C-alpha positions, 0 to 999 in steps of 0.5 A, a space after each residue: 556507489 557499491 553493490 551493497 549500497 544499491 542492494 540496501 537501497 532497493 531493499 528499503 524501497 521494496 520494504 517501504 512500498 510493501 509497508 505503505 500498501 499493506 493497509 489498503 490491500 488488507 482493507 480491500 481484501 477484507 471488504 471483498 471477502 465480506 461481499 463475497 460471503 454476502 453474495 454466496 449467502 444471498 445467491 446474488 451473482 452481480 459481478 459489479 456488486 463487489 467493486 463499490 464496497 471495495 472502492 469505498 473501503 479503500 478510499 476510507 482506508 486511504 483517508 485513515 492511513 494516508 498521513 501515516 503512509 505519507 510520513 513513511 514515504 517522506 522519511 524514505 525520500 528525505 533519507 535518499 536526498 540526505 544521502 545524495 552525495 553517495 549516489 554522485 560520488 
């Protein structure tokens, strides 16, 4: 197992993690920004108000993007398992 192979595998793993988490983080960011603008315009300073819309938006995004995320993770996992002989040998 060479250093280049390990670095390439780590690079692919980081890319898959960033790619699969990006939709959820982006949706939560947008939902948090909308709630913050709403709180600023209405002068509502309730700290827990920001959590419920972000949780709902994230769960909705998980339902929408879940199959896509799962396919990317399964592709990466099958790639690792198909190249398992490189790890052992």
